ROKE-738088 format. One record per residue: residue in three letters; y, z, x of N, C-alpha, C, O in turn. Coordinates in steps of 0.001 Angstrom, whole numbers, plus 524288, in hexadecimal, padded with zeros to 5 digits. Layout:
# residues N
ALAYZXYZXYZXYZX;...
This chain:
# residues 234
MET105523FBBA618A9109CC3FA2F61BE310DF23F7AD6187E10CC23F4296156F;THR112CB3F96C618F9117153F732615F41197C3F2AB618EF1184B3F1D961D84;ASP11CED3EFAF6164A11F813EB4C618D1123213ED0561D35124983E9D862083;HIS1249C3F20D61D49128473F3E2621391258A3F663625DF128233F87962957;GLU120593F6396260311D6F3F82462A7611B9F3F38A62DB4119DE3EF9362B9E;LEU11C0F3F41A632D011A603EFDF636381147F3F03F637041128E3F47D6382E;PRO111933EBF66367010BF83EC1D6376A10AD23EDD163D0110E1D3ED4B64078;LYS106203EFDB63DD8104933F1E5642E7100743EE6C645730FD923EB9D642D2;THR100453EEB564AAB0FC0B3EC3764D8B0F73E3EFB264D260F7773F3F164AE7;ARG0F2E53EDE064F5A0EE223F10C64F3E0EEC73F628652390EC2E3FA0765109;SER0F23F3F62A656180F3243FAE6659250F7073FE956568D0F822402CE65890;GLY0F91E3FCEF652030FCB44003E64F20102693FF5465056105C34020864E32;GLU103A43FB8A653C2109123FA696550410B803F701650C7108C43F3D864E66;PRO110923F79264FC91132D3F42364C04112C03EE7964DB2113233ED4065254;ARG111F73EB13649FB111733E58164B14115FE3E29D6488F116DA3E310643D9;ALA118E53DFA964BAA11D6E3DCE06499D11C933D70C6494B11F143D46964626;PHE1190A3D4F664C88118673CF4864CB4113D73CD7B6496A10FA63CFD66497D;PHE114B13C93F646821109A3C6B764381110EC3C0DF64464115273BECD6455D;GLY10C8B3BE346441110CA43B8836444D10A183B665649301083A3B95064C85;ARG10A113B13664988107AC3AEA464E0210B203AF67652CD10FC53B08B65250;ARG108D93AEC56576A10BB43AFB765C3810C323AAE965FA510FC33AAAD662DC;SER108C93A71665F19108BE3A2E4662F010C9B39E89661AF10F9D39CF666517;GLY10C9539C8A65CD110FFE3983665B7110DFA3932365DB810960392AB65F09;LYS1118138F4B65E2D10FEB38A306602710E8738A77665F0110D538D76668EA;LYS10AC23875066772109113872466CE210D40384A16704410FA2380BF66EB8;LEU10E25386D1674D7111F73849F6787510FC237FAE67AF210B0D37F4967BDA;HIS1133737BE267C0E1115B3774367EC8110CD3787C6849A1126237CA868666;GLY10E91374DC6877A10D17375E468CE6111563781E6904D1108637C14692E7;GLY115F33759A6905711A343777F6939411C1637CDF6920111D173803369553;GLN11C9137DB868CE111E2B382E168AF111A393870968C7111BA838B5168E19;GLN11530385BE68BD6111193898C68D021112538B06692C31107938F976941C;ALA111F03872F696271120F3884169BC1116AB38BD469D221162038F7D6A033;GLU11B2F38AB269AD211FC638DEF69BCE11EFC393676999C1206B3974C69C0A;PHE11CB63939D6950811B803989669270117F839BE6695ED119183A077696ED;ASP113BB39994697C010FE339C6D69AE11122B39E356A018110D23A2646A20B;ALA115A839AFD6A25E117CE39C466A77C11C133A0686A73811CB23A3826AAD8;THR11F043A0756A2F1123B83A3BB6A2B0123073A8C169F93125263ACD06A10A;LEU120133A88769B4711FC23AD1A697DB11E033B21569AAA120313B63C69999;PRO11A2E3B1DB69E351189B3B6C16A0C811D093B98E6A39111CE93BE556A414;GLU120FE3B6A66A564125693B9186A80B1293D3BB946A43312C3B3BF116A59D;LEU1291A3B9C169F5D12CE23BB8069B7612AA33BF6E6979912D893C27E69549;GLU1258F3BF5A696E5123253C2416929C122E33C816693BC121913C9B86980F;ILE124293CB2B68FD0123B73D0DA6900B11E433D26C68E3F11C9D3D10F689F1;LYS11B883D53C691831166B3D75869032116EA3DD4968FBC1182A3DFF769386;LEU115EE3DF3F68B1A116853E4DE68A48111D53E7D968C5F10D553E66F68B71;ASP113013EBFE68F3610F003EFA5690FB111603F5136907B112F83F77F69451;GLY1118D3F6E268BA4114473FBC468A9F119FB3FAC16896411B453F6DD686E0;LYS11D623FE3068B21122EE3FDC568A03125843F9AF68D82123883F857691AD;LEU12A043F7BD68BB012CE53F3CA68EA2132A83F52B68EB01351D3F58A68A92;ASP134D33F5ED6935213A763F69F693E613CC93F1486952113BA93EF1969944;PRO140063EF1B6919D1421D3E9DB6929B1458B3E98869770146843E54169969;LYS147643EDF26995E14A803EDEA69E2C147313EC3A6A2DD1494F3EA696A6C8;THR1420D3ECD16A27E13EB53EAF26A6BC13E6E3E4FF6A6C513D4B3E2A66AACF;LEU13F753E2916A25813F903DCDD6A1FF144D03DAB76A3B7145213D6A16A63A;PHE148F73DD906A24F14E4E3DBC96A36F1515F3E0546A5D71549F3E2AC6A32F;PRO150693E1996AAC4152DE3E6426AD09158CE3E61D6AD3D15B513EA376AD2B;ASP15B143E1776AD7D160C53E1146ADF5163703DF746A8DD168263DE7E6A8CF;ALA160813DF256A4A9162BA3DD3569FBC166A93E10E69D76165E63E5CD69D94;GLU16AE23DEDB69B6416ECE3E216698C416D113E3856934216E7C3E7A46913A;LYS169FA3E017690DE167E73E10D68BA4162463DF1368B69160A23DBD068E8A;ILE15F5F3E1256879B15A163DF3A68684159D93DDC4680C115B193E0F267D5F;ILE1583B3D8EE67FA4157F83D6F967A471528D3D4BA67942150533D21067C95;VAL1507F3D5D0674B514B6E3D3BE6730C14C433D00266E7D14F393D13466AE4;GLU149B03CB8266E9B1498F3C80266A19143EB3C7A0668341406A3C62E66B28;ILE1431C3C8EE6634713DE93C8F6660EE13D123C3DF65DFC1400F3C29765A71;GLY139013C0F765F6E137D73BC0C65CD913BE33B7EA65E1113EAC3B62165A94;TYR13C3E3B65C66308140713B2C56649413F5A3AD1866339142B03A9C066421;GLY13ACC3ABEA66115139A83A69765F51139D73A2BD663CC137073A35A667A6;GLY13D2D39EB56635313DB239ADA66771140FF39CA866C0614174399DC66FE8;GLY1434A3A14066BA5146353A38B66FF914BD33A1CF6707814E5C3A2FC67461;GLU14DE139EFC66C881533139CF166CFE1572F3A15866DB615A6F3A12467140;HIS156EE3A54066A6315AB33A98D66AAC159E83ACBD66F9B15DB03AE1267243;LEU155173ADF7670DA153F73B1326756C155C93AE8B67A70158453B10767DB9;ALA154943A98767B0F156243A6B767FC815C153A6526803315E473A6F06846F;LEU15EAA3A54B67BCB164593A4D467BD8166E63A9F867D6416A5F3AA15680B6;GLU1652B3AE3467AFB167823B34C67C291666E3B4EB681C8169DC3B7186845C;ALA161BD3B3E5683B41606D3B54D68916163B93B23A68CF91653A3B4456910F;SER164DA3AD4C68BAF1681F3AA2868F2D16DD13ABF768F04170963ABA0692EE;ARG16F893ADDD68A88174F53AFAD68A02175DA3B4F968C8F17A343B62E68E36;HIS171B73B82868CE2172523BD8E68EA516E583BEC6692F216A8E3C19469201;PRO16F2E3BCB5697A016B553BD6869BCE16AC13C30D69DA5166E03C45B6A02C;ALA16E883C66A69C6C16E243CBE669E0316B1A3CF3469A1116A613D3E469ADC;THR1694F3CCBB695CB166353CF64691CF160793CDE86926915F353C95C69354;GLY15D093D1B9691E4157703D0AF691FB155723CFBF68C7D156A73D2BE688ED;TYR152653CB9C68BC2150643CA2B6869714A6A3CA526868D147D73C85B68A1A;ILE1484F3CCB068277142AE3CC8D68182141CB3C98667C77143B43CB1267855;GLY13EF43C54A67CCA13DBA3C22567838138343C31F6766B1348D3C2EC6798A;CYS1378C3C430671601325D3C52766F1A130D83C09066BA4133A83BF45667F6;GLU12C7E3BE2066CC612A8E3B9BF669A5124B43B94966A83122CB3BA0566EDD;VAL121D93B80D6664E11C2D3B7A3666C111A393B20966666115B63B0FD667B0;PHE11D883AE67664AE11BD43A909663F511C443A5FD66911120653A5E066B86;THR118053A38F66A99117C73A0DD66F9C11BFB39CB16701611E5739C1B6743C;GLY11CF4399C266BD6120E8395A966C0912640397C566D53129073958D67090;GLY127BE39C1166AD012CD039E7666BE212D1B3A0A667165131123A0106740D;ILE128E43A32E6731E128CC3A543678751295D3A0CC67C5F12C393A13D68037;GLY1269939C7D67B59126EB397F867ED412C69395D367F3712E32394866837D;LYS12F283956D67AC7134913938467AD31381C3973E67DDD13B9939589680B3;MET1373339C5167D4213A783A01A680021397639FE3685DA13D203A03E688F3;VAL1349239F51687651334D39ECA68CF31361239A0C68F3F1383639A526938B;GLN13609395AF68C60138C1390FC68E3713E9E391F168EC8140FE390426929C;ALA140F8394A768AF714695395C168B39147DF3994168FDA14BCB3986C69281;ILE144A139D21690D3145883A0AF695401455E39DA369A5C148A639E6869DCA;ASN1418F39A3469AD61412A3970F69F9B145AE3933A6A01B147FD392BB6A44B;ALA146F33908769BE014B0038C8069C0B1505A38ED169D3C1537C38C716A000;GLN151653937C69B2115691395D669BBD156CC399F76A00D15AEE39C2B6A121;GLY1525839AF96A27A1524139EDB6A6A11539D3A44C6A4BC156813A71E6A758;LEU151933A5CF6A03F152D83AAE169DE914F8B3AF286A07414ADC3AF9569F75;GLY152043B2426A3B114F333B6716A65214F803BBA56A38814D803BF906A57A;ASN151FC3BBBD69EF8152E03C0A769C2C14FC93C0EC6970D151683C39369362;VAL14B5F3BE33696CB1481E3BE29692161427A3BF766937F140523BD6D69748;ARG1402A3C2DF6906413A923C3E0690B4138453C33F68B3B13B023C3E968755;LEU133513C1FB68AFA130DA3C0AC685FF12C533C455684CF1293A3C5B568839;TYR12C0A3C5DE67FD5127B03C90367DE6124F23C5DB679B3127723C418675FD;THR11FD43C51D67A3811D073C15C676F1119553C3E86730E115A53C16E67138;ASP11A4C3C8D4671CD1170B3CB9666DF811AA23CDD9669C211F4E3CCB8669AB;ASP118713D1046664F11B483D3736620B1200C3D66E6641611F7F3D9ED66758;ALA124A83D51766237129763D7876641C129983DD646633712C173E03C6662F;LEU126EF3DF3E65F26126E73E4DB65E2C124543E7CF662AB125F23EC28663F2;LYS120613E5836650D11DDD3E80166991121BF3E8A066E08121C43EC9C670B9;LEU125053E4B066ECD128FE3E50F672E412CD33E96A671A712DFE3ECA967500;LEU12ECE3E97E66CD31328A3ED8F66B601304B3F30266C3D132FC3F68366E22;MET12B5E3F3AD66AD6128E73F8CE66B53128373FA7667105127AA3FF1A6722A;ALA1283F3F6A4674951278E3F7D567A2412CB33F8FA67CEE12CA83FADB6815B;LEU1311C3F7E067A6D1362C3F87867D001382B3FE1167CAE136EC400DA678F6;PRO13B403FFC46808613D95404FF6804E141CE4055967C1C143CE4016267A45;ASP1431740A1567AAB1475D40AFA6770014C6F408AE6792C14D73408E167DDE;ALA14F9640680675A4154DD404AA676EF154F34010F67BB31586C4017467F00;SER151233FD9367C07150B23FA2668097152CE3F4AB67FA2153243F1926834C;LEU1543D3F36367AC2156273EE2D6797615BC13EE706777115D5A3F24367501;ASN15EB03EA4A67883163F33E9E467655163F33E71C67112166D83E89666D87;GLU160AF3E311670911608B3E00C66BBC15B1A3DDD866ADD158173DD0F66E87;VAL159EA3DCDE665E1155133DA2A664631567D3D602660621597A3D70665CC1;TYR154593D1556610C1550F3CD0665D5B14FE93CBE665A9A14BC83CBAB65D0E;LEU150383CB346557C14BD73C94E6525114E0B3C4DE64F021507E3C5D264AFB;LEU14D2F3C008650B014FB23BB7F64E5B14BBE3B83164B5A147E83B64E64D8E;TYR14CB73B78C64665149733B44764301143A63B5A364364140723B23764474;PRO142453BA926428C13CBC3BC03642AF139DC3B9E263DEE13C443B87863A04;ASP134C23B9AC63E4F131813B7F1639EF132A33BB6B6353A132083C02D63599;PRO134483B92B630C4135D13BC6562C49131433BE7362914132023C1EC625D7;TRP12C8A3BC63629E61280F3BDEF626AD129C83BE8A620FE12A1A3C2EB61F07;PRO12AE53BA3761E5812D813BA6A6193F12A543BCC5614C912C993BEDF6111B;LYS125263BC78615061220C3BE9B610BA122523C490610BC122053C70A614D8;THR122E43C6CF60C1D123903CC7960BB511F203CF6E60E57120043D363610EC;ARG11A633CD8660DAF115F43D06160FED115F13D033615E51131C3D3266186D;HIS119233CCB361824119733CC4A61DD011E523CEE26200E11F213CEAB624CA;HIS1218D3D14961CDE126603D39961ED01255D3D7A962317128963D86462695;LYS120EA3DA44622CB11FAA3DE2A626C011EE23DBB962C2111EB73DE816300D;ARG11E683D68962C5711DBE3D3DB63154122FA3D287633EF123153D0E163873;ARG1273A3D33A6312712C543D2266337812D4F3D5C96381D12BAB3DA4E63821;PHE130083D3B063C0D130D83D6DF640B5134363DBA863F88133353DFE664190;VAL138293DAFB63C4913B8B3DF6563B031389E3E32363775136DE3E1AC6333A;SER1381C3E7EB63933135603EC006363E137683F1446382713A143F17C63C25;PRO136343F57B63569137CB3FA9E63769135B43FBB763CE3138603FE2564010;THR130F63F9F163DFD12EA43FAE0643251319E3F80764766132F63FA5D64B62;THR132AC3F2FD6469E135613F00A64AB213B103F1C964B4513D243F1E664F9B;LEU13D913F323646ED142F33F5006474F1433F3FA3064A36146FF3FB3064D0C;ALA13F523FD776498113F314026764C6613EB34016265241141334040665567;GLU13B7C3FD8E653B713AFB3FC3D6594513FFB3F9C965B61141A43FAF665FBC;LEU1425D3F65D65844147513F409659EF14B7A3F83A65AB014E6A3F81265E7D;ALA14BBD3FBF46571B14F8F4002C6579A14E8C4036865C7F152364054F65EF5;ARG149B14040465DE01485E407196628A149ED404556679414BE4406CD66B35;VAL1490A3FF25667CD149CF3FC6966CCC14F4F3FA3266D7C150DF3F914671E5;ILE1524C3F9886693E157A43F789669B415B573FC2066AB315B07400296681A;ARG15ECD3FB7266E731627E3FF9166FC6166714006666B69167BE3FCB2668A2;PRO168604052A66ABE16CA9406016670517134402606683B172DF401ED66CB8;GLY1732F3FFCB66433177443FBE9664E3175283F676665BA1781F3F2AD6659B;GLY170113F5FC6669616D963F0EA6672216CC63EE5A661DC16E7F3F06765DDD;ALA16A233E9DA661D0169DC3E6D665CF91647D3E46B65C21161B83E30965FCF;PHE163213E3F86572315E9B3E1086555A160B33DC80652171632C3DD5A64E0D;HIS15FB83D7B0653D4161943D2FF6512E15D083D07B64E37158D33CFA665063;PHE15DF33CF5064948159ED3CCE9645FA15C513C840643291605D3C8C46409D;ALA159D33C3AC6439C15BB33BEFF640E8157423BC8A63DD3152CA3BC6663F97;SER158913BA9763925154B33B807635D4157773B48D631E915BF43B5846307A;ASP154BC3B07E63031156C73AD3B62BF51541B3AE8C626D5154FC3ABEA622E7;ILE150D73B29A626CF14DEE3B43A62227150963B90661FD3150623BD4462216;GLU153123B85A61B50156233BC9E61905152C63C165617E0154853C5D0618A2;ASP14DFC3C08F6161114A9B3C4F5614D81497E3C842619AF149713CD0F6196B;TYR1489B3C5A661E1B1478D3C898622E514C8C3CB3C624DA14C543CF8C626F7;ALA151043C8AF6242A155F43CB2562597156D53D01B62261158623D4246247C;ASN155D53CFC861D49156683D463619EF1528B3D8A661B79153E23DD4461B96;TRP14DC53D71061CA8149AD3DAB561E5A14B7C3DDA66234714B103E26D62399;THR14D763DABD6270314F1F3DD1262BF3153BA3E0BF62B23153D13E50E62D45;LEU1578A3DF0C6280F15C163E25A6270E15A783E75D6244415C733EB936257E;ALA156E93E6EF6208D155133EB9861DC0152663EF6B621721532D3F42562103;HIS14F4A3ED6F6250C14CB13F0D7628D2150A53F35762C87150313F7F562DCD;ILE154803F05462E3F158763F266631CC15B993F6BB62F3315CBE3FAB7631A2;LEU15CF93F5F462A491601E3F9E06278B15D243FEFE626CD15F8140316625EA;ARG157EF3FEC06272A154C840389626E115396405B762C4E1513E409E462CC4;ALA1552D402EE630671540A40499635C0158B0407AF637DF15CE24056F6388A;PRO1581C40CAB638EF15C9C40FE763A6315EFD40E8C63FAB163684101A640C1;ASP15C3340BB4642F615E1540AB36484016120405A4648CD163014046D64D0F;PHE161A94029E64488164953FDBA644BD168F13FDC4640B31687C4002A63C8E;SER16D2E3FB10641FE1716D3FA6663E3D172933F49C63DA0171BE3F1896413B;PHE1747B3F32763911175F53EDC5637F217B853EDDA635EC17C8E3EFB16319A;GLU17F1A3EBD863916184A93EC41637CA187523E6FB6389218A273E64363C63;PRO186743E34863501189243DE376357618EF53DED863487190AB3E262631C2;GLY191FD3DB52636E7197A73DB9E6363E199473DAC5630A019CC43DD7262EAC;GLN196C63D70A62DFB197D83D60362880193213D34A6261B18FBD3D152628E3;ALA192F73D334620EE18E983D0C661E3118E103CB1661FD1191E73C83262007;GLY189533C98C620F0188463C42B62269188663C32A6283B186F83BEEB629FA;ASP18A193C70962B4D18A243C653630F8184BB3C5046330B1842A3C250636FB;TRP180C53C6FA6305317B6B3C63063236179863C08D631A11753D3BF4063362;HIS17CA93BD3A62F3317B443B7A862F0317DA43B4996339517C993AFF263436;GLN180C83B733636B51832D3B4A763B3717F9E3B53F63FF717E103B99E6413D;PRO17E4D3B0FF6429817ADE3B16E6472C17D2A3B4FC64B60181E03B5F264B88;TYR179C73B6E264EB817B763BA296531017F1C3B70B656AC17EAA3B243656EA;PRO182AA3B99A65974186223B6D465D1B182FD3B39D6610017F333B58766343;GLY184913AEBB661C7181E63AB596657117CB23A93C66389179B53A6FB6668E;TRP17BA23A9F565E911768C3A86D65C5B175B83A28C65C7A1794039F8765B3D;GLN171053A0F665DF916F4C39B8F65D6316A5039BA965A2C166BA39EAA65B49;ALA16A193986465636165BA398736528F16091397A36556A1601439434658BE;THR15CBE39ADC6540D1578439A396563D154B6395BD6537F15689393BC64F86;ARG1505A3943C655A214D3A390176534B14B993918964DB314B8338E3964A37;TYR14A523967E64CED148BB3982E647BA14D4E397E2643EC14CA13964763F70;GLU151E739965645A61566B3992A64236157AC39383640C0159033926A63C43;GLN1574038FFF6446D1582638A776434D154313887D63F471558C3857863BCA;LYS14F5738A3463FC814B59388BD63BF614CB238ADE6369314C1438823632AA;ALA14E8838FBD63659150063921C6315E1545338EF462EB41542D38E26629F7;ARG1582238D2E631BE15C6138A1C62F7B15A4C384ED62D5E15BD63833E62922;ARG156D93826C630451549637D7F62E701519337E436295B1515C37ABE62617;GLU14F45382D9628B514C34383F96240814F803863A61FA314D6B387C861B97;GLY154AB3866A6206815835387F661C3A159AC38DB161C1615C6D38F5E61885;ARG157EA390BC61FDF159723963D6201515E5C396936236715E22396C462833;MET162CA396A4620BD167CF395EE6236316A8839B0B624D816E6B39AFE627AD;VAL1688739F69622F316B173A472623E31677D3A7E16272B162D43A85A62614;SER169B83AA3E62B29166CD3ADEF62E60169843B33762E6A16E183B3B262D06;PHE166973B72463008168843BC7E63079168333BE0A636361640B3BDC26389D;TYR16C993BFAA6385C16CDB3C14763DDD16E8D3C6FC63DFE173363C82863E3A;PHE16AD73CA7163DD716BFD3D00B63DB516C313D24964343169393D0AE646B0;THR16FBA3D5FE6441016FB63D92A648BB16FD33DEDC64707173673E08B64449;PHE16BF33E1C2648A516B783E7516475516C5A3EA8064C51169FD3E9686505C;THR16FB53EE6264C03171243F1796508B16DDA3F672650DC16D293F93864CFF;ARG16BE13F77C6557B168F03FC556566016CD6400CF656A817050400CE659FB;ARG16C484049B6533516FF9408FC652FF16FB940C3A657FB1728F4101365880;
């Protein structure tokens, strides 16, 4: 297996997620809210999934992969109530924070998927999404672990299949090596284009951007430059 091949599960399916899933234990109040609310929000796959069944009146459908504490997802969902959002996260702490935000803000346009995001992508129909966000994913910095990065030929092929022509894949990171890795993969992907207005535009945050918890941590640790890429589905 080369670094550019995605590892497989025992059933032979591509595997995109690596690492622990539980994270820190929720405290009593969080756990109670989690247990009471998540079943109403959680997407359970049983074969294919048409996101229009989740959001029949939505003008757009957007997926965020690895939403962490949910800051970006909750903000965007509150700003765009006519858009349906699917948030993918496997860490219990992040899911718990997102459940709290949905309840506190009354967000009726968000559903959550708590397993490997690649499984969700593979279940979606062609051209069923308007946009996908992948913000500050785990960079897996060691060379021998690069194959564990979410961006790969396999995942880009699925993203190209499910994003409508003219739609967008947004990728943000403060790790230059992962930014270069992603750009190199995109430039080899025939279904995406990268057309910044001018050199350095990719260091400017997205319109309306508010720093996520991870980005704030990166700044505290001295990583002052981020990459905000937008790739257009041809």
